[in-house]
C-alpha positions as CSV (number, residue, x, y, z in Angstrom):
1,M,108.1,-72.3,223.6
2,L,107.2,-73.3,220.1
3,I,108.1,-71.0,217.2
4,N,106.3,-71.0,213.9
5,V,108.3,-71.9,210.8
6,S,107.3,-68.5,209.2
7,E,109.3,-66.8,211.9
8,V,112.6,-68.4,210.8
9,M,112.1,-69.2,207.1
10,R,113.7,-67.3,204.3
11,P,111.8,-66.3,201.2
12,V,112.2,-68.9,198.4
13,F,113.4,-66.6,195.7
14,S,115.4,-64.1,197.7
15,N,118.6,-65.9,196.5
16,C,118.5,-67.8,193.2
17,V,120.7,-68.4,190.1
18,D,119.9,-68.9,186.5
19,E,120.6,-72.3,185.0
20,N,123.2,-70.6,182.7
21,D,125.1,-68.9,185.5
22,N,128.6,-70.3,186.2
23,T,129.6,-71.9,189.5
24,A,131.7,-68.9,190.6
25,E,128.5,-66.7,190.5
26,T,126.6,-69.4,192.3
27,V,129.2,-69.5,195.1
28,Q,129.0,-65.7,195.4
29,V,125.2,-65.8,195.7
30,M,125.5,-68.5,198.4
31,L,128.1,-66.6,200.4
32,T,126.5,-63.2,200.2
33,G,123.1,-64.7,201.0
34,K,124.5,-66.9,203.7
35,V,122.5,-69.9,202.3
36,N,123.5,-73.5,201.5
37,I,120.8,-74.3,199.1
38,I,119.4,-72.1,196.3
39,P,116.8,-72.5,193.5
40,V,118.0,-72.7,189.9
41,M,115.7,-70.8,187.6
42,E,114.9,-71.0,183.9
43,G,113.3,-67.7,183.2
44,D,110.6,-67.3,185.9
45,R,110.4,-71.1,186.5
46,A,112.3,-73.0,189.2
47,V,113.9,-76.1,187.5
48,G,116.1,-77.4,190.4
49,I,118.2,-76.6,193.4
50,I,121.9,-76.5,193.9
51,R,123.5,-77.2,197.3
52,S,126.9,-76.1,198.6
53,I,127.9,-79.8,198.8
54,D,127.3,-80.0,195.0
55,L,129.8,-77.2,194.5
56,F,132.3,-78.8,196.9
57,N,132.1,-82.0,194.8
58,I,132.8,-80.1,191.6
59,I,135.8,-78.4,193.2
60,G,137.0,-81.8,194.5
61,E,136.8,-83.3,191.1
62,L,138.8,-80.4,189.6
63,L,141.6,-80.9,192.2
64,E,142.0,-84.6,191.3
């Protein structure tokens, strides 16, 4: 049985962060939204994405 992508996708802007948000806020958005990738916004414009692996890399660098 084939399932359409629309049946399993999540809305693009349901979980996003502002480019000036800190990493702790970003982790909170990811955890509460149960997502691994979220858009980064500048006002009403998407300017990038951040992935959970990006945050893990930052934490790893802080622990060195």
